[in-house]
C-alpha positions as CSV (number, residue, x, y, z in Angstrom):
1,M,2.4,31.9,-28.7
2,S,0.2,33.7,-26.1
3,A,-2.0,30.7,-24.9
4,C,-2.3,27.0,-25.2
5,P,-4.5,25.8,-28.0
6,R,-5.8,23.0,-26.0
7,C,-6.8,24.7,-22.9
8,G,-6.3,28.3,-23.1
9,T,-3.6,28.8,-20.3
10,P,-1.7,32.1,-21.1
11,D,2.1,32.1,-21.7
12,P,3.1,28.6,-22.8
13,S,6.7,27.8,-22.1
14,P,8.8,27.8,-25.1
15,Q,11.0,24.4,-24.9
16,H,13.2,24.3,-28.0
17,L,14.0,26.4,-31.0
18,G,14.1,24.4,-34.2
19,R,17.1,26.0,-36.5
20,E,18.2,25.6,-39.9
21,G,21.1,27.5,-41.3
22,G,21.4,29.5,-38.1
23,K,17.9,30.8,-38.4
24,V,15.0,29.8,-36.0
25,I,12.2,27.9,-38.3
26,W,9.8,26.8,-35.4
27,T,9.4,26.8,-31.8
28,L,8.3,24.0,-29.5
29,Y,5.9,25.0,-26.7
30,Y,4.8,23.2,-23.7
31,C,1.8,24.0,-21.5
32,S,2.5,23.0,-17.8
33,V,-1.3,22.9,-16.9
34,C,-2.7,20.4,-19.6
35,A,0.7,18.9,-20.6
36,F,0.2,19.6,-24.4
37,G,3.3,20.2,-26.5
38,W,3.1,21.7,-30.2
39,R,5.2,23.5,-32.7
40,D,4.4,26.8,-33.8
41,S,4.5,25.6,-37.6
42,E,1.7,23.0,-37.2
43,P,-1.5,23.3,-39.2
44,R,-3.9,26.0,-38.0
45,T,-6.3,23.4,-37.0
46,T,-4.1,22.2,-34.3
47,I,-2.7,25.5,-33.0
48,D,-5.5,28.1,-33.4
49,P,-8.3,27.7,-30.8
50,A,-10.6,29.3,-33.2
51,A,-10.1,26.5,-35.9
52,R,-9.4,23.6,-33.3
53,D,-12.0,21.0,-33.3
54,A,-14.0,21.5,-29.9
55,F,-13.7,17.8,-29.1
56,F,-9.9,18.1,-28.5
57,R,-10.1,21.2,-26.1
58,V,-9.9,20.7,-22.3
59,N,-11.1,23.0,-19.5
60,P,-8.2,23.4,-17.0
61,K,-10.4,23.7,-14.2
62,E,-11.7,20.1,-14.7
63,L,-8.5,18.3,-15.6
64,D,-9.6,15.7,-12.8
65,H,-12.6,14.6,-14.9
66,Y,-10.4,13.3,-17.7
67,P,-9.3,9.8,-17.5
68,V,-5.5,8.9,-17.7
69,M,-4.9,6.8,-20.9
70,L,-1.9,4.6,-21.0
71,P,-0.6,2.7,-24.1
72,P,-1.5,-1.1,-24.0
73,G,1.8,-2.7,-22.2
74,V,2.9,0.2,-20.2
75,I,1.6,-1.3,-16.9
């Protein structure tokens, strides 16, 4: 994976290799800039920036403008 599908930051970090029968069947990636995690086996609309809905993209230079959303009961 060459860039984060959410914010476009290059070189996301591979975190885990999913194996079956000794063969790698998917890789879990993580973006340290926008905290997005994904598997390379997810649908194109999730991991391909060209197919991803613009609503779900973030600008890494404006992360301070996005609100922190916590699930109910966390605080």
